[in-house]
MARKEGU-168312 format. One record per residue (C-alpha): residue in three letters; z, x, y. Coordinates in steps of 0.25 Angstrom, whole numbers, plus 2048, in hexadecimal, padded with zeros to 3 digits. Layout:
% residues N
ALAZXY;...
% end
This chain:
% residues 219
METDB98FBC96;TYRDB3900CA3;ARGDA58FACA0;TYRDAC8ECC9E;LYSDB38EDCAB;ASNDA58F1CB2;LYSD9F8E4CAC;ALADAA8DBCB0;SERDAB8E0CBE;SERD9D8DBCC1;LEUDA18CDCBD;GLNDA78C2CC6;PRODB68BFCC3;ARGDB28B1CBC;GLUDA78B8CB4;LYSDB08C3CB0;ALADBB8BACAC;LYSDB28B2CA4;LYSDAC8BEC9D;TYRDB98C7C9B;GLYDC58BDC9D;METDCE8BBCA9;LYSDD78C7CA4;ASNDCC8D1CA8;LEUDCB8CDCB6;SERDD28D4CC1;ASPDDD8CDCCA;LYSDD28CDCD5;GLUDC88C6CCC;LEUDD38BCCC7;ILEDD68B8CD6;SERDC78B7CD9;ILEDC68ACCCD;LEUDD18A5CD3;LEUDCB8A5CE1;GLYDBD8A1CDC;SERDB78A4CEA;GLYDBA8ACCF7;THRDB58A9D05;LYSDAB8AFD0E;SERDB48B8D15;ASNDBC8BBD09;PRODB38BCCFC;ILEDBB8B9CEF;ASPDBB8C8CEC;LYSDC28CBCF9;LEUDCB8BFCF8;SERDD08C3CEA;ASNDD38D1CEF;LYSDDC8CBCFA;ILEDE38C2CF1;LEUDE58CCCE6;GLUDEB8D6CF1;LEUDF48CBCF6;ILEDF98C8CE8;ASPDFB8D6CE5;THRE048D9CF1;SERE0C8CCCF0;ASNE0F8D0CE1;SERE0A8C2CDD;GLUE148BBCE5;LEUE0A8B4CEE;SERE0A8A7CF5;THRDFE89ECF8;GLUE0189FD07;GLUDFE8AED06;LEUDF18ACCFE;GLUDEC8A2D09;LYSDED8ADD13;ILEDE18B4D0D;ASNDD48AFD14;GLYDCD8A7D09;ILEDD98A2D02;GLYDDC894D04;VALDE788BCFE;ALADDF888CF2;LYSDDC896CEE;ALADEA89BCF2;SERDF0890CE9;METDE8893CDD;ILEDEB8A2CDE;GLYDFA89FCE0;ALADFA895CD4;SERDF389FCCB;METDFD8AACCE;GLUE098A0CCC;PHEE0389BCBF;SERE028A9CBA;ARGE108ACCBD;ARGE1589FCB6;ARGE0C89FCAA;LEUE058ACCA8;THRE0F8B7CAC;PROE138BEC9F;SERE228BFC9B;ILEE2A8CBCA1;GLNE248D8C9C;LYSE2D8E3C97;ILEE288F1C9B;SERE2B8FCC90;TYRE1F905C92;PROE16908C9E;THRE0A900C99;ASPE138F4C99;ILEE118F4CA8;LEUE028F4CA8;PROE008E5CA6;ALAE088E2CB3;VALE008EBCBB;ARGDF28ECCB5;HISDEB8E2CBE;PHEDED8ECCC9;VALDE38F5CC3;THRDD88EECCB;ARGDDE8F0CD8;PRODD68FACE1;GLNDE3900CE7;GLUDF0905CE1;TYRDFA8FBCDF;PHEE09900CDE;ILEE108F6CD5;VALE1F8F5CD1;ILEE238EDCC4;THRE328E9CC4;LEUE398E9CB7;ASNE468E3CB2;GLYE518EACAA;ALAE498E7C9D;HISE3C8EDCA3;GLUE368E0CA5;ILEE2C8DDCB0;ILEE328D5CBC;LYSE278D7CC6;THRE1A8DFCC9;ARGE188E1CD8;VALE0E8E9CE1;ILEE158F2CEA;SERE0A8F9CF1;ILEDFA8F9CF2;GLYDF3906CF5;ILEDF4915CF2;LEUE02918CEC;ASNE0A91ECF7;LYSE19921CF8;THRE1A91DD06;LEUE1590FD02;ILEE1D90DCF5;HISE2B90CCFB;PROE3690ACF1;ARGE3B8FECF9;GLUE2D8F7CF6;VALE2F8FBCE7;PHEE3D8F7CE5;SERE408EBCEE;ASPE3A8E1CE4;ALAE3F8E9CD9;LEUE4D8E7CDE;LYSE4A8D8CE0;ASPE458D7CD2;ARGE528DECCD;ALAE498E8CC6;ALAE4F8F2CBD;SERE428FBCBD;LEUE348FCCC2;VALE27901CBE;LEUE1D906CC9;ALAE0E905CC7;HISE01907CCF;ASNDF3907CCC;HISDE9912CCE;PRODDB90BCD2;SERDD4919CD0;GLYDD8919CC1;ASNDDF927CC2;LEUDED925CBC;GLUDF3932CC0;PRODFF930CCA;SERDFD936CD8;ASNE0993ECDE;GLUE0B932CE7;ASPE0D929CDB;LYSE17933CD5;GLUE1E934CE3;VALE1F925CE4;THRE24923CD6;LYSE2F92ECD8;ARGE33927CE5;LEUE35919CDF;ILEE3C91FCD3;SERE46925CDC;ALAE48918CE4;GLYE49910CD7;ASPE5491ACD2;ILEE5C916CDE;LEUE5A907CDC;GLYE5D908CCD;ILEE4F903CCA;LYSE4790CCC1;ILEE3990FCC2;LEUE3490FCB3;ASPE25913CB6;HISE1A915CBF;ILEE0C910CB9;ILEDFF914CBF;PHEDF490BCB9;SERDE5909CBA;HISDDA902CB2;ARGDDA90DCA7;SERDE9910CA5;TYRDF6913CAB;PHEE0091FCAE;SERE0F91ECAC;PHEE18927CB4;THRE22925CA9;GLUE19928C9D;ASNE15934CA5;GLNE23938CA8;ILEE21938CB7;ILEE2D92FCB8;
% end
């Protein structure tokens, strides 16, 4: 498996797509194909990174005007990216997924395994344990001073969520939760109890596998 990845990583996105299929490209590589080219001051690799970060932090609710603020993105490219995102929402988004086991969450977050930093993600669920929305709350090393309950639960309240699943990636591949991971989880569980929104699990994931706080009886 890892030999395959090493070979693929040396290919340009279009070559990789032709050889292995679009589903084997990272989010950044898909954006590179959409862009086609960059500029002298913002090569395509750098430009794709900027757009991906903007999409991540906006939780896919992104206007073309915001894209046009990036140096190297004009009306045409901003419109193309915006149109592809809207088309995906209308036609390609799967039906609401019911969460019964920790592994059911992984398809909703697996594209974040390519990120070089930790992404703290909150998945809101309705009373039937169906996914309402997946949101990035914070980027960077998980820290209880940065992950404030109001950031986690404000959107959950707007969604009228019955429960949440927390998730974050470990770029190092080490799935063992840190003390900080445990403290953040404990703090958010306490806040959820007050608000009546239960935290069902906290998933740590990487390329290789995942760690479930619920399966390991930490929560």
